[in-house]
C-alpha positions in Angstrom: 5.2 11.7 -4.6 5.3 10.8 -8.4 1.8 8.9 -9.3 2.8 5.2 -10.5 0.3 4.2 -13.2 0.3 0.7 -12.0 -0.9 1.9 -8.4 -3.3 4.3 -9.9 -4.9 1.5 -11.8 -5.1 -0.5 -8.7 -7.0 1.9 -7.0 -9.5 2.4 -10.1 -9.9 -1.4 -10.3 -10.2 -1.9 -6.5 -12.3 1.1 -5.7 -11.3 0.6 -1.9 -14.0 2.3 0.4 -11.2 3.5 2.5 -9.2 5.0 -0.4 -8.3 8.3 1.3 -6.8 6.3 4.2 -4.7 4.1 1.8 -3.4 7.0 0.2 -2.3 8.9 3.4 -0.7 5.5 4.8 1.1 5.1 1.3 2.3 8.5 1.6 3.7 8.4 4.7 5.3 5.0 3.9 6.9 6.5 0.6 8.4 9.5 2.2 9.9 7.7 5.1 12.7 6.3 3.4 13.4 6.6 -0.4 14.7 3.2 -0.6 11.1 1.7 -0.4 9.2 0.7 -3.6 5.6 0.1 -4.3 3.9 -2.2 -6.6 1.1 -4.5 -6.9 1.5 -8.2 -5.9 -1.3 -10.7 -5.2 -3.8 -8.3 -5.9 -2.9 -5.7 -3.5 -0.8 -2.7 -3.1 2.7 -3.8 -1.4 5.7 -2.0 -0.3 9.3 -3.3 -0.5 12.7 -3.0 0.4 15.0 -6.2 0.7 11.9 -8.4 -0.1 8.1 -7.6 0.7 7.8 -5.2 3.7 4.3 -4.6 4.0 1.0 -4.9 2.5 -2.5 -3.6 2.6 -5.0 -6.5 3.4 -8.7 -6.6 3.7 -9.1 -3.6 1.3 -12.8 -4.1 1.3 -13.3 -3.3 4.7 -15.1 -0.3 5.1 -14.4 0.6 8.9 -10.5 0.4 8.9 -7.3 0.1 6.8 -5.1 -2.7 7.9 -1.5 -2.6 7.1 0.4 -5.9 7.5 4.2 -5.9 7.9 5.1 -9.3 6.2 8.0 -9.9 8.7 7.0 -7.6 11.1 8.6 -9.7 14.1 12.0 -8.8 12.5 11.6 -4.8 12.8 13.7 -3.6 15.6 12.2 -1.4 18.3 9.2 -0.7 20.1 6.2 0.6 18.6 3.0 1.5 20.3 0.6 0.8 17.5 2.4 -2.3 15.9 0.1 -5.4 16.7 0.7 -9.1 16.6 2.7 -11.6 18.9 3.2 -14.3 16.0 6.3 -15.4 14.7 6.3 -13.4 11.7 3.5 -11.0 10.6 2.7 -7.6 12.6 -0.3 -5.2 11.8 -1.1 -1.6 12.1 -4.5 -0.1 11.7 -6.2 2.9 10.8 -9.5 4.3 11.3 -9.2 7.3 8.7 -6.8 9.6 7.2 -6.7 11.9 10.5 -5.5 8.7 12.6 -2.9 7.9 9.9 -1.4 11.4 10.0 -1.5 11.2 13.7 0.5 8.1 13.6 2.8 9.0 10.8 5.9 9.5 13.0 5.6 6.0 14.6 4.6 4.6 10.9 7.9 6.4 9.5 10.1 5.3 12.1 8.8 1.4 11.4 10.1 2.1 7.8 13.3 3.4 8.8 14.0 0.4 11.1 12.9 -2.0 8.5 15.5 -0.5 5.9 18.2 -0.5 8.5 18.4 -4.0 8.7 19.8 -4.3 5.3 22.7 -2.5 3.9 21.6 0.1 1.2 23.8 -1.7 -1.6 21.7 -5.0 -1.0 18.2 -3.7 -0.9 15.9 -2.9 -3.7 16.8 0.3 -5.8 14.4 3.0 -6.0 12.5 3.0 -9.5 12.7 6.5 -11.1 
């Protein structure tokens, strides 16, 4: 995975206490589907395809990493660790890099399910 200067700058500036876990989750998401892009938006690391897909929230939390799927209620399928019942957002939380690795197959399937909602020609292009 090629390092993005914008993302690396975010890590340096934010100094998240759970950086290793965030990096593992990020790696899983970016490897799951080549159409997913990453960028900094509203001061946090965000992933996109056909709009904003997921965002790290509460990055100063020392106990866990929280990944918010902005329109997660639209993601097709059932996923054991996807939390939330509201009309829009869903969350997945990770205690450490090992838990992120253990949930990597599930997280990868969530990414693919999201990308399947939009034909490739309409989604965001992967930056080179």
